[in-house]
DRENPA-334616 format. One record per residue (C-alpha): residue number from 1; residue in three letters; x, y, z. Coordinates in steps of 0.25 Angstrom, whole numbers. Layout:
BEGIN
pos	code	u	v	w
NUM	ALA	X	Y	Z
...
This chain:
BEGIN
pos	code	u	v	w
1	MET	257	421	234
2	ILE	253	413	221
3	ALA	256	400	228
4	TRP	247	404	240
5	LEU	236	408	231
6	LEU	236	395	224
7	SER	235	387	237
8	PRO	220	387	238
9	LEU	218	383	224
10	PRO	214	369	220
11	ALA	223	361	212
12	GLY	214	361	200
13	ALA	214	376	199
14	LEU	229	376	200
15	LEU	231	367	188
16	ASN	220	373	179
17	ASN	221	388	182
18	VAL	234	391	189
19	LEU	243	383	181
20	GLU	236	387	168
21	ALA	237	402	171
22	PRO	244	409	159
23	GLY	259	412	161
24	LEU	260	403	173
25	ALA	268	392	165
26	GLU	278	402	160
27	TRP	279	408	174
28	PHE	283	394	180
29	ALA	292	391	168
30	ALA	301	404	170
31	ALA	301	402	186
32	THR	315	394	186
33	GLU	321	404	177
34	VAL	317	417	184
35	GLY	317	411	198
36	ASN	302	412	201
37	SER	301	405	215
38	ASP	286	408	215
39	ALA	284	400	203
40	LEU	291	388	210
41	LEU	282	390	222
42	LEU	269	390	214
43	ALA	274	378	206
44	LEU	276	370	219
45	ARG	263	374	225
46	ILE	255	370	213
47	ARG	263	357	212
48	GLU	260	354	227
49	LYS	245	357	225
50	THR	242	350	212
51	SER	253	339	212
52	VAL	252	340	196
53	GLU	263	341	187
54	SER	263	353	178
55	ALA	272	357	167
56	VAL	269	372	171
57	PHE	280	372	182
58	SER	288	360	177
59	LYS	301	368	177
60	LEU	299	371	192
61	LEU	294	358	197
62	LEU	298	348	186
63	ASN	288	338	181
64	PRO	286	327	187
65	PHE	288	334	200
66	SER	294	328	212
67	PRO	302	334	224
68	ASN	314	326	220
69	ARG	314	332	206
70	LEU	311	346	212
71	PHE	323	346	221
72	ALA	332	340	211
73	ALA	345	348	209
74	ASP	343	350	194
75	HIS	328	356	196
76	LEU	332	364	209
77	SER	343	371	200
78	SER	331	376	191
79	LEU	323	381	203
80	ALA	335	388	210
81	THR	332	401	203
82	CYS	317	400	208
83	LEU	322	397	222
84	ARG	333	407	223
85	GLU	323	418	219
86	SER	314	415	231
87	ALA	323	424	239
88	PHE	315	436	233
89	CYS	305	435	245
90	GLN	315	436	256
91	PRO	314	436	268
92	ARG	302	427	266
93	VAL	305	413	261
94	HIS	298	410	248
95	SER	287	400	248
96	VAL	293	391	238
97	TRP	304	386	249
98	PRO	294	380	259
99	VAL	287	372	247
100	LEU	301	367	243
101	VAL	305	363	257
102	ASN	292	356	259
103	MET	295	348	247
104	LEU	310	346	250
105	LEU	307	341	264
106	PRO	293	336	265
107	GLY	288	336	279
108	VAL	296	337	292
109	LEU	306	325	290
110	LEU	311	324	304
111	GLN	309	331	317
112	ALA	318	330	329
113	GLU	307	323	336
114	ASP	305	312	325
115	VAL	319	308	327
116	ALA	319	295	336
117	SER	334	297	340
118	VAL	346	303	334
119	SER	353	289	335
120	SER	345	284	323
121	LEU	351	296	315
122	LEU	365	290	319
123	LYS	361	277	312
124	LYS	356	285	300
125	HIS	369	293	300
126	LYS	377	280	296
127	LYS	382	277	282
128	ASN	373	272	271
129	ARG	361	277	278
130	LYS	348	274	270
131	SER	338	285	270
132	SER	325	285	263
133	SER	324	289	249
134	SER	315	301	253
135	GLU	325	306	263
136	GLU	336	305	252
137	ASP	327	312	242
138	ILE	325	323	252
139	ALA	340	324	255
140	LYS	343	325	240
141	ASN	332	336	237
142	LEU	337	344	249
143	GLN	351	343	245
144	CYS	347	348	231
145	VAL	340	360	237
146	ILE	351	364	246
147	GLU	362	362	235
148	VAL	355	368	223
149	ILE	345	379	229
150	VAL	351	383	243
151	GLU	366	381	240
152	GLY	366	383	225
153	SER	356	395	224
154	LEU	352	402	237
155	LEU	366	402	244
156	LEU	373	407	232
157	SER	364	419	230
158	SER	360	431	237
159	HIS	358	433	252
160	ASP	343	433	250
161	ARG	344	419	244
162	LYS	354	414	255
163	HIS	343	419	264
164	VAL	333	410	256
165	ALA	342	398	258
166	PHE	342	399	273
167	ASP	327	401	273
168	VAL	326	388	265
169	LEU	335	380	274
170	LEU	326	385	286
171	LEU	314	379	279
172	LEU	321	366	278
173	LEU	325	365	292
174	PRO	312	361	299
175	ARG	311	349	289
176	LEU	325	345	288
177	HIS	330	331	292
178	ALA	343	332	300
179	SER	350	323	289
180	PHE	347	334	279
181	VAL	355	345	287
182	PRO	368	342	280
183	ILE	361	345	266
184	VAL	355	358	271
185	LEU	367	363	279
186	SER	376	362	267
187	ASN	390	367	265
188	LYS	386	380	257
189	LEU	375	383	267
190	VAL	384	382	279
191	GLN	394	390	272
192	CYS	384	401	269
193	LEU	379	401	283
194	MET	393	403	288
195	ASP	396	414	278
196	VAL	383	421	283
197	LEU	385	419	298
198	SER	399	423	298
199	THR	395	437	294
200	LYS	386	444	303
201	ASP	383	456	294
202	SER	378	446	283
203	TRP	364	448	278
204	LEU	361	434	280
205	TYR	367	433	294
206	ASN	353	433	301
207	VAL	348	423	291
208	ALA	359	413	293
209	GLN	358	415	308
210	HIS	343	412	308
211	PHE	346	399	300
212	LEU	357	395	309
213	LYS	347	397	321
214	GLU	336	389	314
215	LEU	346	378	311
216	SER	350	377	325
217	ASP	336	377	331
218	TRP	332	366	321
219	GLY	344	357	324
220	LYS	346	359	339
221	HIS	335	349	343
222	ASP	340	337	334
223	ASP	353	330	335
224	ALA	353	326	321
225	ARG	351	340	316
226	LYS	361	346	325
227	VAL	372	336	320
228	ASN	369	339	305
229	VAL	369	354	307
230	VAL	382	354	315
231	VAL	389	345	305
232	SER	384	353	293
233	LEU	388	366	299
234	GLN	402	361	303
235	LYS	405	353	291
236	HIS	402	365	281
237	SER	409	375	290
238	ASP	422	367	293
239	GLY	418	366	308
240	LYS	417	381	309
241	PHE	403	385	308
242	ASP	401	391	322
243	SER	415	398	320
244	ILE	411	404	307
245	THR	397	408	310
246	ARG	400	413	324
247	THR	389	404	329
248	LYS	387	393	339
249	THR	378	384	330
250	VAL	387	372	330
251	LYS	391	373	344
252	ASP	377	374	349
253	PHE	373	362	341
254	MET	384	354	347
255	ALA	381	358	361
256	ASP	366	354	359
257	PHE	369	339	357
258	ARG	362	332	369
259	THR	360	317	366
260	GLU	370	306	364
261	ALA	364	302	350
262	GLY	365	317	345
263	CYS	380	317	349
264	MET	383	304	343
265	LEU	376	309	330
266	PHE	385	322	330
267	ILE	397	314	333
268	GLN	395	305	322
269	ASN	392	316	312
270	LEU	405	323	316
271	GLN	413	310	314
272	ASP	407	309	300
273	MET	411	323	297
274	PHE	425	321	302
275	VAL	428	309	293
276	ASP	420	316	282
277	GLU	409	306	280
278	ASN	405	311	266
279	HIS	418	306	260
280	SER	416	292	266
281	THR	402	287	265
282	GLU	404	273	260
283	GLU	405	261	269
284	PRO	419	253	268
285	SER	419	244	256
286	ASP	418	229	258
287	GLN	433	228	255
288	SER	437	234	268
289	GLN	447	225	274
290	THR	448	220	289
291	THR	462	220	293
292	ASP	461	216	308
293	GLU	450	211	318
294	ASN	448	226	323
295	SER	447	234	310
296	GLU	442	235	296
297	MET	447	245	286
298	GLY	437	254	279
299	SER	438	263	267
300	ASN	453	262	262
301	GLU	453	275	255
302	ASP	465	285	257
303	LYS	462	296	267
304	ASP	468	306	257
305	ALA	460	302	245
306	VAL	457	313	235
307	GLY	443	319	237
308	THR	443	316	252
309	THR	442	330	258
310	GLY	435	327	272
311	ASN	433	338	282
312	SER	443	349	286
313	ASP	451	348	299
314	VAL	444	360	304
315	LEU	430	353	303
316	LYS	436	340	309
317	THR	443	348	320
318	TRP	429	353	324
319	ILE	423	339	323
320	VAL	434	334	333
321	GLU	433	345	342
322	SER	417	345	342
323	LEU	416	330	346
324	PRO	420	331	360
325	SER	413	345	362
326	ILE	399	337	360
327	LEU	401	332	374
328	LYS	402	345	380
329	TYR	387	348	381
330	LEU	382	334	382
331	LYS	374	330	395
332	LEU	373	315	393
333	ASP	375	303	402
334	LEU	389	297	404
335	GLU	387	285	395
336	ALA	381	294	383
337	LYS	392	304	385
338	PHE	403	293	385
339	ARG	397	287	372
340	ILE	399	301	365
341	GLN	413	303	371
342	THR	417	289	365
343	GLU	411	292	351
344	ILE	419	306	351
345	LEU	432	299	357
346	LYS	432	288	346
347	PHE	431	299	335
348	LEU	442	307	341
349	ALA	451	295	342
350	ILE	448	290	328
351	GLN	451	303	321
352	GLY	462	308	330
353	VAL	470	296	336
354	PHE	468	286	324
355	THR	468	286	309
356	ALA	465	275	299
357	SER	477	269	293
358	PHE	469	265	280
359	GLY	456	271	276
360	THR	446	279	283
361	GLU	438	268	291
362	VAL	442	257	301
363	THR	432	248	308
364	SER	435	243	321
365	PHE	428	229	324
366	GLU	432	230	338
367	LEU	425	243	341
368	LEU	414	240	330
369	GLU	417	254	324
370	LYS	421	260	311
371	PHE	431	272	312
372	ARG	432	282	301
373	TRP	443	293	297
374	PRO	442	304	287
375	LYS	447	301	273
376	ALA	457	313	274
377	ALA	467	309	285
378	THR	465	317	298
379	SER	476	327	301
380	SER	485	325	313
381	SER	480	339	319
382	LEU	465	334	318
383	CYS	469	321	324
384	MET	476	328	336
385	ILE	463	336	338
386	CYS	455	323	339
387	ILE	465	318	349
388	GLU	465	331	357
389	GLN	449	330	357
390	LEU	450	316	362
391	GLN	459	320	373
392	GLN	449	331	377
393	LEU	438	321	376
394	LEU	445	311	385
395	ALA	449	322	395
396	THR	434	327	396
397	ALA	429	313	398
398	GLN	440	311	410
399	LYS	436	324	416
400	GLY	421	322	414
401	GLY	420	310	424
402	GLY	407	304	424
403	SER	404	290	430
404	CYS	416	282	434
405	GLU	413	271	424
406	LEU	412	280	412
407	ALA	422	291	415
408	ASN	433	284	423
409	GLY	431	269	420
410	PRO	435	260	410
411	ASN	424	264	401
412	GLY	429	279	401
413	LEU	432	287	388
414	GLY	447	286	391
415	SER	446	270	391
416	TYR	437	270	379
417	PHE	447	278	371
418	MET	459	269	375
419	ARG	451	257	371
420	PHE	447	264	358
421	LEU	461	268	355
422	SER	467	254	358
423	THR	457	248	348
424	LEU	459	257	337
425	HIS	474	257	339
426	SER	474	242	337
427	ILE	467	243	323
428	PRO	478	243	312
429	LEU	470	252	303
430	ILE	470	263	313
431	SER	482	270	318
432	LEU	485	282	326
433	PHE	484	296	320
434	ARG	499	297	321
435	SER	510	286	322
436	LEU	517	284	335
437	ASP	532	281	337
438	ASP	537	269	344
439	GLU	538	276	358
440	GLU	524	283	356
441	GLU	518	270	352
442	ASN	524	263	364
443	ILE	519	274	374
444	PHE	505	274	367
445	LYS	503	259	369
446	LYS	508	260	384
447	LEU	498	271	386
448	GLN	487	263	381
449	ALA	492	251	390
450	ILE	493	259	403
451	GLU	480	265	401
452	SER	473	252	399
453	SER	480	247	411
454	LEU	475	259	419
455	SER	461	257	414
456	ARG	461	243	419
457	GLU	467	248	433
458	GLU	456	259	433
459	ARG	445	248	430
460	ASN	450	240	442
461	SER	452	251	452
462	GLY	438	253	455
463	LEU	435	267	462
464	SER	449	268	469
465	LYS	457	281	468
466	ASP	465	275	457
467	THR	454	275	448
468	ASN	455	290	445
469	ARG	470	289	444
470	LEU	469	278	434
471	HIS	458	285	426
472	ALA	467	298	426
473	LEU	479	291	422
474	ARG	472	284	410
475	HIS	467	297	405
476	LEU	480	303	405
477	LEU	486	291	398
478	ILE	475	293	387
479	GLN	478	307	386
480	LEU	493	305	385
481	LEU	491	294	374
482	LEU	483	304	366
483	GLN	493	316	369
484	MET	504	307	363
485	LEU	496	306	350
486	LEU	495	321	349
487	ARG	510	324	353
488	PRO	520	314	348
489	ARG	531	309	358
490	GLU	528	321	367
491	PHE	521	313	378
492	SER	529	300	377
493	GLU	538	302	389
494	ALA	526	307	398
495	ALA	518	295	393
496	SER	529	285	397
497	GLU	530	291	411
498	LEU	515	291	413
499	ILE	514	276	409
500	ILE	525	273	419
501	CYS	517	281	430
502	CYS	505	273	426
503	ARG	512	259	427
504	LYS	519	263	440
505	ALA	506	268	446
506	TYR	497	256	441
507	PRO	506	244	438
508	THR	500	233	431
509	PRO	506	220	425
510	ASP	504	223	411
511	LEU	510	237	412
512	LEU	522	235	421
513	GLU	535	235	414
514	SER	544	233	426
515	SER	541	227	440
516	GLY	548	226	453
517	GLU	548	240	457
518	ASP	544	243	471
519	ASP	531	251	473
520	THR	537	261	483
521	GLU	532	274	487
522	ALA	544	281	481
523	ALA	541	274	467
524	ALA	526	279	468
525	SER	531	293	471
526	ALA	540	292	459
527	GLU	529	288	450
528	MET	520	299	455
529	ASP	532	309	452
530	VAL	533	303	438
531	LEU	518	305	436
532	VAL	518	319	440
533	ASP	530	322	432
534	THR	523	316	420
535	LEU	510	323	422
536	LEU	517	337	423
537	SER	526	334	411
538	LEU	513	331	403
539	LEU	505	344	407
540	PRO	512	355	399
541	GLN	511	347	386
542	SER	497	340	388
543	SER	484	343	382
544	ALA	472	348	390
545	PRO	466	334	391
546	MET	479	328	395
547	ARG	481	338	406
548	THR	467	335	411
549	ALA	472	320	412
550	ILE	485	324	419
551	GLU	477	332	429
552	GLN	468	320	432
553	VAL	480	311	434
554	PHE	486	322	444
555	LYS	473	324	451
556	TYR	471	309	454
557	PHE	486	306	457
558	CYS	489	319	465
559	GLY	476	322	472
560	ASP	481	318	485
561	ILE	495	323	484
562	THR	501	331	496
563	ASP	510	343	495
564	ASP	522	334	498
565	GLY	518	324	487
566	LEU	515	335	477
567	LEU	529	341	479
568	GLN	535	328	479
569	MET	529	326	465
570	LEU	533	340	460
571	ARG	547	337	463
572	VAL	549	327	452
573	ILE	546	337	441
574	LYS	560	336	436
575	ARG	559	336	420
576	SER	571	340	411
577	LEU	573	354	414
578	LYS	581	364	406
579	PRO	588	376	411
580	ALA	580	388	413
581	ARG	582	399	402
582	HIS	582	413	408
583	GLN	588	421	397
584	VAL	580	432	392
585	ALA	574	430	378
586	GLU	580	438	367
587	SER	568	446	360
588	ASP	565	459	354
589	ASN	554	460	363
590	ASP	562	459	376
591	ASP	559	474	380
592	GLU	545	472	377
593	GLU	544	460	386
594	ASP	551	467	397
595	ASP	540	477	397
596	TYR	530	467	398
597	ASP	537	459	409
598	ASP	538	471	418
599	GLU	523	472	419
600	ASP	521	457	419
601	PHE	513	456	432
602	LEU	512	441	432
603	ASN	527	440	432
604	ILE	527	430	421
605	GLU	541	427	416
606	GLU	546	417	406
607	ASP	555	410	416
608	GLU	548	413	429
609	VAL	540	401	434
610	ILE	533	407	446
611	ASN	535	418	456
612	LYS	538	418	471
613	ALA	523	422	474
614	GLU	518	410	467
615	THR	527	400	474
616	GLY	527	406	487
617	GLU	542	405	489
618	THR	549	415	499
619	GLY	562	418	494
620	GLU	568	404	489
621	SER	580	406	480
622	GLU	576	405	465
623	GLU	590	399	462
624	GLN	587	385	467
625	THR	589	376	455
626	ASP	592	362	460
627	ASP	581	352	463
628	SER	584	351	478
629	GLU	582	366	480
630	ALA	569	365	472
631	VAL	564	354	480
632	GLY	568	361	493
633	GLY	560	373	489
634	VAL	548	365	486
635	ASP	549	359	500
636	ASP	549	372	506
637	VAL	536	375	499
638	ASP	531	361	503
639	LYS	533	365	518
640	GLU	526	378	517
641	VAL	514	371	510
642	SER	513	360	520
643	GLU	512	370	532
644	ALA	502	378	525
645	SER	492	368	521
646	ASP	489	354	527
647	ASP	478	350	517
648	SER	486	352	504
649	ASP	485	337	500
650	GLY	470	338	499
651	GLY	468	338	484
652	MET	473	346	471
653	ASP	463	357	472
654	ASP	466	371	468
655	ASP	473	375	480
656	ALA	482	363	480
657	MET	485	366	465
658	PHE	490	380	470
659	TRP	499	373	479
660	MET	504	364	468
661	ASP	507	376	460
662	THR	515	382	471
663	TYR	524	369	472
664	LEU	526	369	457
665	ALA	530	383	457
666	GLN	540	381	468
667	ILE	546	370	460
668	PHE	547	377	447
669	LYS	553	389	454
670	GLU	564	381	460
671	ARG	567	375	446
672	LYS	566	388	439
673	ASN	581	388	436
674	GLN	581	374	432
675	ALA	570	374	422
676	GLY	563	383	411
677	SER	550	389	414
678	GLU	542	380	405
679	THR	543	367	412
680	ALA	531	358	413
681	GLN	530	362	427
682	TYR	530	376	424
683	GLN	519	375	414
684	LEU	511	366	424
685	LEU	512	377	434
686	GLY	508	388	424
687	ARG	496	381	419
688	ARG	491	379	433
689	ILE	493	394	437
690	TRP	486	397	424
691	GLY	474	388	428
692	ILE	473	394	441
693	LEU	472	408	436
694	GLN	462	403	426
695	LYS	453	396	436
696	LYS	455	405	448
697	ILE	455	419	442
698	PHE	451	420	427
699	LYS	440	410	427
700	ALA	435	412	441
701	ARG	421	417	443
702	ASP	426	427	454
703	TYR	435	439	452
704	PRO	438	452	459
705	LYS	425	460	458
706	GLY	426	470	469
707	GLU	434	483	471
708	ASP	446	476	477
709	VAL	454	476	464
710	GLN	457	490	460
711	LEU	455	494	445
712	SER	469	499	445
713	THR	474	484	448
714	LEU	465	479	437
715	GLU	470	489	427
716	SER	485	485	431
717	LEU	482	470	429
718	LEU	475	472	416
719	HIS	486	480	410
720	LYS	496	470	414
721	ASN	488	458	409
722	LEU	486	465	396
723	LYS	501	468	395
724	LEU	504	453	398
725	ALA	494	449	387
726	SER	501	458	377
727	LYS	515	453	380
728	PRO	523	449	368
729	VAL	526	434	367
730	LYS	541	432	371
731	ARG	548	426	359
732	LYS	559	416	364
733	LYS	566	405	356
734	LEU	563	393	364
735	ALA	562	378	361
736	GLY	548	373	355
737	LYS	542	368	369
738	LYS	547	380	376
739	GLN	542	390	366
740	GLN	529	383	367
741	ALA	529	384	382
742	SER	533	399	381
743	TRP	522	402	372
744	ASN	512	394	380
745	ARG	516	402	393
746	GLN	515	415	386
747	LYS	501	411	381
748	MET	497	408	395
749	ILE	502	422	400
750	ALA	494	429	389
751	SER	482	421	393
752	LEU	484	424	407
753	ALA	485	439	404
754	GLU	472	439	395
755	ASN	464	431	406
756	SER	469	441	416
757	THR	464	452	408
758	PHE	450	447	406
759	TRP	450	444	421
760	ILE	454	458	425
761	LEU	444	464	415
762	LYS	433	456	421
763	ILE	436	462	434
764	ILE	436	476	429
765	ASP	423	474	421
766	ALA	416	468	434
767	ARG	420	481	442
768	LYS	412	490	432
769	PHE	422	501	432
770	PRO	417	514	425
771	GLU	424	517	412
772	SER	431	529	418
773	GLU	439	519	427
774	LEU	443	510	416
775	GLN	451	519	408
776	VAL	464	513	412
777	VAL	458	499	408
778	PHE	455	506	394
779	ASP	469	512	393
780	ILE	475	498	396
781	PHE	467	492	384
782	ARG	470	504	375
783	GLY	485	502	378
784	VAL	484	487	375
785	LEU	477	489	362
786	GLY	487	500	358
787	GLU	498	490	360
788	TYR	491	479	353
789	PHE	490	488	341
790	ASP	503	496	341
791	SER	513	487	348
792	LYS	520	474	345
793	LYS	522	472	360
794	SER	507	468	362
795	GLN	504	454	359
796	ILE	490	454	365
797	LYS	480	446	358
798	SER	469	452	350
799	GLU	459	441	354
800	PHE	462	445	369
801	LEU	459	460	366
802	LYS	446	456	359
803	GLU	442	447	370
804	ILE	444	458	380
805	PHE	435	468	372
806	ARG	425	457	371
807	ARG	424	454	386
808	ARG	425	468	390
809	PRO	419	477	379
810	TRP	420	490	388
811	ILE	435	489	386
812	GLY	433	491	371
């Protein structure tokens, strides 16, 4: 009020009358001790209007006065009490704060429309960037205000003063340069924000929510702001800001990138955060040694040097997983998207596949790029995550298609990766993240050589039908090469077989190890048999991206196969099979399991492959064990199929795949007494059936909505599915791989029961039954919950029950 009354007075009256008023000097002198924010406001107003240095308020403003002296850390410490006590006028913001903000950030420094392009910010982002002295002074003053006043005084005090801190930050936002965001969103502020938002009944919850909303609105229209906000929030929350605060702030920011320049800026910042830029800001010294024509060694410090902390693996994992997700929402032209993909690919390859043998920086003169690693050695688990994301990136690019030149041609992402891999692998200062033994090294080189040969063949094939086959084979080789790095020696045999298949299918002088073989039809058939055998052996142990590559190979090599040809290929599945084990597992829970098995309406048994209804067999003996009898049984099915369908060779659509599953089931049934249930073929069939159930039933838009399905039938199915979901895990002592396969199978059964339950409840919900008719349903759930709390027999998941009540509140 006093400052407002003084505003119309001339400067002379202020100096001669107001400042000479009795008691005013003492009032100003005591302001810093008692915390008088009004005195500080009055001093600032008089100083602003008169521009005269006065000893009356020298304690508040210093003499001589300048903004840099006012915002110096030492002087701000003396003003901390005044500013802290400004909370007395809550919920109104004390008038001293807008005055200080105007002095701290004079004018609107930079609006989004004033930015010529974000690409200029990319250049400014580089090391040793020279900023103007005024910008440096503003940054220094802002840093002092945040550290001394906001963090050191307001955030450490009461809720009212924390409220003041958020209000002050909201005053700063409209004037804030994007480069100042890391100063404002400091570690202590982000921690406070997370503490408040993680508890909804907190007094400050609405205040923090409002601040976060204003921050999002301020940053969403400018790429540089978005980047700095996301980096600050994630860096100070260990990559878990959204998870802790139960918001989608970071996710929404990341989904809002629309330009190539904005994506590149974000990628660059994430890369810097991964290698912990704060710990390595200096350029390599002049003493860097050039060791060969392609590389230059940078900083030669030990990666485990004392004092080098770097970022945690949790944050780095978020960075690695976030980079590919940027592409999910982008709608750019193919060339721009390809440039972003290559930038992400290089980062994942550098941090996952390779490591620097000495130091943390290596320059490739061939690529004209400098590559950096964190000073603290990257863990093997994190390297594997990088490789898995790299596999997914390549698989997405393969499925994404696009123009033939970019997606399928020699300039595709897979080709770029192989050239990049070859170049870096040739630099002595760079090595693979794990060492390869002699056999693996030999296969690794052969995979590179055969991929290079197929790439040349693809380039020369034009638009022939071999183009897609070559492209699919190349991507499978690339995925297999990466899979070898993830799982040592596990894929060596399959890789060797696949290399042989490629050599036989596309022989070239530089790859042939032997000659003189006749290119007969029988030889070609044998090669196809080996290829199919290899693909089937890879499926059960492969990652999702590799399975995608296998499916593409099968699609282009087997798209025009007839039933006869398909059966001929399936007959060659003769891997080393061990005798079946049909003894009953000894367990304390045998009686309990029998009770469950009696009501197992799905007829799922540990050693049973498939029942007669699924195979369509009509009384063939189950005691056939030799290969000739197995083949004979298949021939019978072959005749039936050929009579029933004349167009079965028209492509591998869903119907054709159903036929294929029938053939597989028939063969597995005949081999039941020869092999255990968990063979590669059995797993393939199980996955196929599971996929069909998901696509055709659980995820289908159509489901029974009329009165054809009786409520009693639905009740019975619901009861049996809940019983199956509650079924205890069978404890059997098996070898490592068999144990894992058994667990995976039981997980699949539980998942089937859970999805079936959701599907049945959706049907019941859609029928709008009155509550009186749903008593049996309620009784079923009462029984399930009773067993869950009272009996050890029930192994139903609590998350599953919670999800039921969340989706169908009427049950609760």
